[in-house]
ZAGU-307237 format. One line per 10 residues: number of its first residue (from 1); their letters; for each residue x, y, z of C-alpha. Coordinates in Angstrom, 3 decimals. Layout:
residues N
NUM	a	X/Y/Z; ... .
***
This chain:
residues 446
1	xxxxxxxxxx	-1.389/-1.022/-54.597; -3.853/-2.431/-52.062; -3.394/-1.625/-48.350; -1.167/1.451/-48.814; -3.521/3.653/-46.774; -4.051/0.975/-44.136; -0.315/0.240/-43.876; 0.668/3.882/-43.326; -2.071/4.374/-40.677; -1.057/1.209/-38.794 .
11	xxxxxxxxxx	2.619/2.176/-38.944; 1.747/5.618/-37.511; -0.160/3.987/-34.651; 2.688/1.586/-33.842; 5.218/4.422/-34.004; 3.330/6.197/-31.192; 3.388/2.995/-29.123; 7.122/2.538/-29.673; 7.670/6.071/-28.341; 6.459/4.953/-24.922 .
21	xxxxxxxxxx	8.384/2.815/-22.450; 5.840/0.848/-20.455; 2.319/0.639/-21.854; -0.831/1.310/-19.823; -4.287/-0.086/-20.576; -5.233/3.396/-21.831; -2.300/3.356/-24.311; -3.498/0.016/-25.690; -7.122/1.210/-25.797; -6.155/4.379/-27.728 .
31	xxxxxxxxxx	-4.020/2.373/-30.178; -6.828/-0.138/-30.773; -9.269/2.678/-31.496; -6.913/3.887/-34.242; -6.461/0.329/-35.574; -10.269/-0.056/-35.651; -10.725/3.179/-37.646; -7.921/2.223/-40.056; -9.515/-1.184/-40.731; -12.987/0.309/-41.247 .
41	xxxxxxxxxx	-11.550/2.884/-43.661; -9.930/-0.009/-45.552; -13.473/-1.398/-46.032; -13.046/-4.394/-43.731; -16.402/-5.871/-42.606; -17.631/-4.134/-39.410; -18.275/-7.356/-37.451; -14.835/-8.698/-38.457; -13.205/-5.454/-37.225; -15.106/-5.568/-33.926 .
51	xxxxxxxxxx	-14.103/-9.186/-33.193; -10.505/-8.567/-34.296; -10.027/-5.476/-32.096; -11.602/-7.228/-29.074; -9.292/-10.248/-29.461; -6.159/-8.116/-29.882; -7.148/-5.843/-26.948; -7.668/-8.797/-24.602; -4.266/-10.250/-25.493; -2.527/-6.846/-25.456 .
61	xxxxxxxxxx	-3.504/-5.996/-21.863; -2.335/-9.408/-20.659; 0.873/-10.305/-18.856; 2.794/-11.075/-22.107; 2.642/-7.376/-23.063; 2.453/-5.439/-19.817; 5.498/-7.152/-18.310; 7.499/-7.318/-21.550; 10.742/-5.387/-22.018; 9.487/-4.377/-25.494 .
71	xxxxxxxxxx	5.713/-3.937/-25.030; 5.123/-2.110/-28.347; 6.831/-4.929/-30.287; 4.635/-7.444/-28.448; 1.480/-5.566/-29.503; 2.652/-5.552/-33.154; 3.395/-9.298/-32.853; -0.145/-9.930/-31.566; -1.724/-7.825/-34.357; 0.351/-9.774/-36.908 .
81	xxxxxxxxxx	-0.688/-13.168/-35.462; -4.385/-12.232/-35.335; -4.297/-10.853/-38.895; -2.839/-14.163/-40.108; -5.584/-16.098/-38.266; -8.214/-13.830/-39.792; -6.998/-14.506/-43.341; -6.594/-18.256/-42.981; -3.353/-19.210/-41.126; -1.772/-21.140/-44.036 .
91	xxxxxxxxxx	-1.977/-21.105/-47.821; -4.681/-23.304/-49.387; -3.577/-25.110/-52.500; -5.770/-26.796/-55.104; -6.588/-30.346/-54.046; -5.800/-32.710/-56.929; -8.319/-35.449/-57.797; -7.436/-39.074/-56.977; -8.213/-39.915/-60.595; -7.271/-37.154/-63.060 .
101	xxxxxxxxxx	-8.419/-34.812/-64.401; -8.872/-32.400/-61.469; -11.954/-30.330/-62.318; -11.961/-26.636/-61.394; -15.107/-24.598/-61.937; -14.698/-20.800/-61.975; -17.770/-18.779/-60.984; -18.500/-15.100/-60.354; -20.255/-11.982/-61.559; -19.741/-10.544/-65.033 .
111	xxxxxxxxxx	-16.832/-8.103/-65.065; -14.920/-9.701/-62.176; -12.298/-11.026/-64.604; -13.206/-14.749/-64.691; -12.012/-15.449/-68.242; -8.639/-13.749/-67.724; -8.303/-15.496/-64.352; -8.978/-18.873/-66.009; -5.993/-18.243/-68.302; -3.811/-17.006/-65.410 .
121	xxxxxxxxxx	-4.622/-20.137/-63.408; -3.874/-22.329/-66.451; -0.494/-20.607/-66.907; 0.266/-21.056/-63.187; -0.482/-24.801/-63.473; 1.578/-25.112/-66.665; 4.558/-23.501/-64.912; 4.249/-26.261/-62.308; 4.479/-28.962/-65.000; 0.723/-29.650/-65.164 .
131	xxxxxxxxxx	-1.296/-30.065/-68.375; -4.445/-27.933/-68.104; -7.385/-27.699/-70.513; -9.545/-24.570/-70.647; -13.275/-25.129/-71.272; -15.317/-22.244/-72.730; -18.750/-22.636/-71.076; -19.789/-18.956/-71.115; -22.225/-18.950/-74.038; -23.931/-15.639/-73.191 .
141	xxxxxxxxxx	-21.302/-12.893/-73.088; -20.412/-11.773/-76.608; -16.866/-12.808/-77.569; -16.237/-14.680/-74.268; -15.301/-17.854/-76.173; -13.064/-15.930/-78.580; -11.350/-14.156/-75.655; -10.555/-17.473/-73.959; -9.216/-18.913/-77.226; -6.906/-15.912/-77.717 .
151	xxxxxxxxxx	-5.636/-16.171/-74.134; -5.181/-19.938/-74.432; -3.126/-19.407/-77.576; -0.906/-16.855/-75.771; -0.039/-19.298/-72.971; 0.037/-22.423/-75.155; -2.904/-24.122/-73.389; -5.674/-25.807/-75.456; -9.231/-24.451/-75.269; -12.270/-26.732/-75.657 .
161	xxxxxxxxxx	-15.398/-25.157/-77.170; -18.662/-26.267/-78.767; -19.697/-22.724/-79.750; -22.383/-20.567/-78.152; -25.470/-22.546/-79.221; -24.886/-25.548/-76.923; -26.053/-25.913/-73.310; -23.203/-25.034/-70.872; -23.761/-28.287/-68.941; -23.154/-30.321/-72.117 .
171	xxxxxxxxxx	-20.072/-28.222/-72.937; -18.611/-28.872/-69.460; -19.262/-32.643/-69.705; -17.807/-32.857/-73.227; -14.775/-30.819/-72.103; -14.004/-33.312/-69.334; -14.301/-36.234/-71.770; -11.933/-34.415/-74.130; -9.440/-33.910/-71.263; -9.466/-37.652/-70.528 .
181	xxxxxxxxxx	-8.874/-38.536/-74.186; -6.050/-36.010/-74.590; -4.535/-36.840/-71.171; -4.916/-33.368/-69.660; -4.643/-33.523/-65.866; -6.565/-30.308/-65.021; -9.815/-28.913/-66.464; -10.684/-25.240/-65.868; -14.323/-24.457/-66.705; -15.016/-20.781/-67.473 .
191	xxxxxxxxxx	-18.711/-20.293/-66.636; -21.052/-17.390/-67.424; -21.628/-14.494/-65.060; -24.350/-11.883/-64.684; -24.213/-8.225/-63.711; -25.997/-9.224/-60.492; -26.902/-12.427/-58.677; -30.163/-13.970/-59.917; -31.981/-17.309/-59.696; -31.366/-18.207/-63.358 .
201	xxxxxxxxxx	-27.575/-17.810/-62.993; -27.453/-19.844/-59.792; -29.585/-22.634/-61.233; -27.317/-22.999/-64.255; -24.200/-23.132/-62.045; -25.906/-25.685/-59.770; -26.719/-27.817/-62.841; -23.069/-27.777/-63.990; -21.927/-28.619/-60.444; -24.398/-31.502/-60.221 .
211	xxxxxxxxxx	-23.319/-33.000/-63.567; -19.528/-32.615/-63.467; -18.931/-32.782/-59.680; -15.949/-30.388/-59.635; -13.084/-30.881/-57.192; -12.879/-27.120/-56.724; -15.416/-24.308/-57.156; -13.433/-21.076/-57.114; -15.230/-17.756/-56.881; -13.564/-14.874/-58.741 .
221	xxxxxxxxxx	-14.253/-11.509/-57.073; -13.011/-8.020/-57.816; -11.066/-6.701/-54.779; -11.857/-3.130/-55.871; -15.543/-3.631/-55.010; -14.560/-3.822/-51.328; -17.383/-4.841/-49.002; -19.533/-5.837/-52.009; -16.967/-8.543/-52.795; -17.666/-10.096/-49.384 .
231	xxxxxxxxxx	-21.460/-9.926/-49.937; -21.047/-11.621/-53.354; -18.889/-14.323/-51.743; -21.597/-14.963/-49.118; -24.313/-15.375/-51.812; -22.286/-17.717/-54.007; -21.159/-19.733/-51.006; -24.684/-20.258/-49.688; -25.788/-21.539/-53.124; -22.745/-23.517/-54.315 .
241	xxxxxxxxxx	-20.521/-24.245/-51.275; -17.480/-22.690/-52.945; -14.108/-24.174/-51.999; -12.024/-21.036/-52.458; -11.797/-17.440/-53.640; -9.591/-15.744/-56.245; -9.244/-11.996/-55.609; -8.569/-9.971/-58.754; -7.202/-6.428/-59.141; -5.339/-6.459/-55.830 .
251	xxxxxxxxxx	-2.842/-4.153/-57.550; -5.488/-1.478/-58.119; -6.338/1.532/-55.997; -8.252/-0.665/-53.597; -8.529/-0.416/-49.838; -8.025/-4.167/-49.540; -10.779/-4.880/-47.021; -12.079/-7.851/-49.025; -8.800/-9.740/-48.538; -9.113/-9.393/-44.768 .
261	xxxxxxxxxx	-12.877/-10.052/-44.528; -13.678/-12.886/-47.000; -12.289/-15.817/-44.997; -13.798/-14.634/-41.703; -17.270/-14.026/-43.171; -17.608/-17.078/-45.471; -15.146/-19.485/-43.806; -13.788/-19.995/-47.335; -10.080/-19.458/-47.996; -8.587/-17.041/-50.536 .
271	xxxxxxxxxx	-6.471/-19.339/-52.718; -5.032/-16.959/-55.324; -4.725/-13.243/-56.055; -4.389/-11.351/-59.327; -1.720/-8.659/-58.940; -1.556/-7.002/-62.364; -2.648/-7.023/-65.998; -0.083/-9.508/-67.332; -1.077/-13.189/-67.409; 1.904/-13.955/-65.160 .
281	xxxxxxxxxx	0.663/-11.475/-62.494; -0.900/-14.208/-60.391; 0.143/-15.414/-56.933; -0.751/-18.049/-54.371; -2.346/-16.285/-51.387; -0.170/-16.655/-48.292; -1.939/-15.162/-45.207; 1.331/-14.716/-43.277; 3.012/-12.887/-46.168; -0.058/-10.694/-46.734 .
291	xxxxxxxxxx	-0.188/-9.783/-43.021; 3.493/-8.863/-43.209; 2.825/-6.585/-46.202; -0.176/-4.954/-44.493; 1.932/-4.129/-41.433; 4.720/-2.702/-43.630; 7.125/-5.484/-42.664; 7.905/-6.486/-46.262; 7.586/-9.867/-47.955; 11.058/-11.179/-48.630 .
301	xxxxxxxxxx	9.913/-14.754/-49.472; 7.720/-13.582/-52.376; 10.567/-11.375/-53.594; 12.945/-14.371/-53.630; 10.354/-16.471/-55.514; 9.904/-13.722/-58.122; 13.689/-13.543/-58.570; 13.948/-17.330/-58.943; 11.228/-17.313/-61.629; 12.673/-14.373/-63.558 .
311	xxxxxxxxxx	16.420/-14.902/-63.330; 18.059/-17.534/-65.485; 20.408/-19.578/-63.270; 22.805/-20.352/-66.130; 23.037/-16.684/-67.047; 23.662/-15.776/-63.396; 26.671/-18.171/-63.267; 27.990/-16.748/-66.564; 27.602/-13.217/-65.209; 29.567/-14.075/-62.061 .
321	xxxxxxxxxx	32.423/-15.369/-64.249; 32.343/-12.197/-66.353; 32.520/-10.021/-63.239; 35.478/-12.015/-61.909; 37.256/-11.772/-65.279; 36.275/-8.100/-65.739; 34.427/-8.825/-68.994; 31.103/-7.146/-68.092; 29.680/-5.397/-71.197; 26.672/-3.274/-72.111 .
331	xxxxxxxxxx	25.099/-6.466/-73.521; 25.234/-7.988/-70.015; 23.886/-4.719/-68.592; 20.901/-4.926/-70.987; 20.338/-8.586/-70.163; 20.214/-7.784/-66.422; 17.686/-4.994/-67.013; 15.444/-7.318/-69.030; 15.546/-9.979/-66.309; 14.698/-7.372/-63.657 .
341	xxxxxxxxxx	11.717/-6.191/-65.747; 10.298/-9.735/-65.696; 10.011/-9.444/-61.906; 7.560/-6.546/-62.189; 7.542/-2.792/-61.445; 10.465/-1.627/-59.298; 8.109/0.116/-56.864; 6.280/-3.157/-56.102; 9.568/-5.033/-55.618; 10.941/-2.439/-53.194 .
351	xxxxxxxxxx	7.781/-2.662/-51.085; 8.598/-6.316/-50.418; 11.875/-5.378/-48.722; 11.438/-5.108/-44.916; 11.882/-1.547/-43.653; 11.116/0.210/-46.956; 8.491/2.932/-46.437; 5.988/2.563/-49.308; 4.686/6.122/-48.826; 8.100/7.493/-49.832 .
361	xxxxxxxxxx	8.198/5.678/-53.175; 5.843/8.096/-54.910; 8.110/9.073/-57.836; 9.439/5.573/-58.551; 7.640/5.550/-61.949; 10.284/7.981/-63.203; 12.934/5.307/-62.678; 10.867/2.854/-64.733; 10.986/5.361/-67.625; 14.739/5.739/-67.200 .
371	xxxxxxxxxx	15.124/1.962/-67.468; 13.102/1.979/-70.698; 15.296/4.778/-72.097; 18.479/2.916/-71.115; 17.187/-0.196/-72.875; 16.394/1.808/-76.038; 19.864/3.412/-76.019; 21.715/0.078/-75.720; 19.534/-1.514/-78.421; 20.434/1.371/-80.780 .
381	xxxxxxxxxx	24.149/0.533/-80.512; 26.088/-1.837/-82.758; 27.422/-5.101/-81.289; 30.951/-3.623/-81.301; 29.766/-0.547/-79.377; 27.996/-2.671/-76.762; 31.084/-4.799/-76.223; 33.568/-1.934/-76.312; 31.912/1.384/-75.302; 35.266/3.211/-75.478 .
391	xxxxxxxxxx	34.854/3.453/-79.287; 31.667/5.554/-78.909; 32.721/9.023/-80.096; 30.604/12.180/-80.625; 29.180/11.167/-84.028; 28.287/7.690/-82.754; 26.539/9.229/-79.725; 24.525/11.450/-82.058; 23.432/8.401/-84.115; 22.571/6.363/-80.979 .
401	xxxxxxxxxx	20.489/9.236/-79.510; 18.571/9.627/-82.766; 17.976/5.868/-83.081; 16.686/5.539/-79.491; 14.575/8.713/-79.454; 16.661/10.137/-76.601; 19.220/12.952/-76.208; 23.038/12.928/-76.309; 22.947/13.907/-72.604; 20.955/10.724/-71.811 .
411	xxxxxxxxxx	23.437/8.630/-73.823; 26.324/10.201/-71.851; 24.494/9.583/-68.557; 24.055/5.885/-69.390; 27.696/5.461/-70.456; 28.957/7.204/-67.300; 26.680/5.076/-65.128; 27.853/1.915/-66.858; 31.517/2.919/-66.404; 30.965/3.472/-62.673 .
421	xxxxxxxxxx	29.207/0.095/-62.393; 32.097/-1.559/-64.236; 34.675/0.016/-61.865; 32.714/-1.249/-58.860; 32.531/-4.720/-60.408; 36.285/-4.639/-61.079; 36.896/-3.909/-57.381; 34.468/-6.652/-56.392; 36.119/-9.092/-58.830; 39.612/-8.269/-57.487 .
431	xxxxxxxxxx	38.389/-8.746/-53.915; 36.846/-12.140/-54.774; 40.064/-13.317/-56.462; 42.228/-12.173/-53.523; 39.953/-13.920/-51.042; 40.265/-17.158/-53.030; 44.067/-16.822/-53.009; 44.060/-16.011/-49.287; 45.673/-12.605/-49.943; 42.756/-10.457/-48.834 .
441	xxxxxx	43.336/-8.623/-45.535; 41.157/-6.081/-43.785; 42.851/-2.667/-43.240; 42.934/-3.052/-39.441; 45.014/-6.260/-39.751; 47.980/-4.374/-41.301 .
***
């Protein structure tokens, strides 16, 4: 995941500061040198790093730090505040048109992931009760139109196309007319890219902009290209006056410098980030939450939002009743696992919890495999076995292991784990009931 290297280096630096009582100017200077190196290694633009370190240093040797009872915490607070400022202070949402449809034009180099990002953005809008239309205006890349149609079909969003023999400007105009007729309130135009920036590409994009007058021009850039992503953003911005950036592949093995540099260099906000391969792996970019993640302080708000999206409220109420009535079964256990999977990899979720050290989560993938095995084991059981595991004898275990491609030992491990979970839930259920009846007393009140 992006920023892992930067986060661990910053945490090391702050740990040294926390080990001191009062801070001297030399302590701050030494810490800022380490922060500067960490940011440069993360591929943050040199000028951005220089300005950032100067600003933090000036504030950190001021009265608010030197006379503070917790000087190290004050320095971390300043770094956090300046990081947020650097990345844009607040989130930047799409500005809807006064008269629908709102027209969004996606631009960028070939290979940045524009077509996939168009579908991700459409799905994001659909989840927020909007009615988007995807317009296939990339007539040069082989199979670009087909790819968009397949993606549109997956997310149940219509795709407008006139084939690859029509001028992209005419396709964009016809797409907007189609959106008006079919009462779609957002139009996402997927434009062509090139392997590099050239005059022909820019002229075509300028022509589309001139004709359709988009409300938003969003540049899609690959975060894994680091400093190059910032250079690309500068070029596109100088030609098209882009209104925002979508960073893709922020989940990859990237140093993350583009996320910190883009806003400062182009004065254009990052609006969204792609965080994985699934079409639902798409987030609004919140500078304060990103700063918190970079500093290893977690991101509890995003975790709550993921849980709200993935967990069915009705099912949660039903589960609470089952726990209270001690009716929790392996079917419920499976259901909970499936809902957790919707939230994403366990390792990524744990990183959002404040205080969790990401560097110590190296073997978390093993747990993901264990979850998959547990799911396979439960699915290989009969309904009766799921609802009443006590009937699972040796021959049944053998059949379940064979059906799930696991071993009898793994089946036993799951059943033992489930039994322990059920005992804990029984205790929790009893405690809840006693509290409601007013019978619950703490031991020291005897």
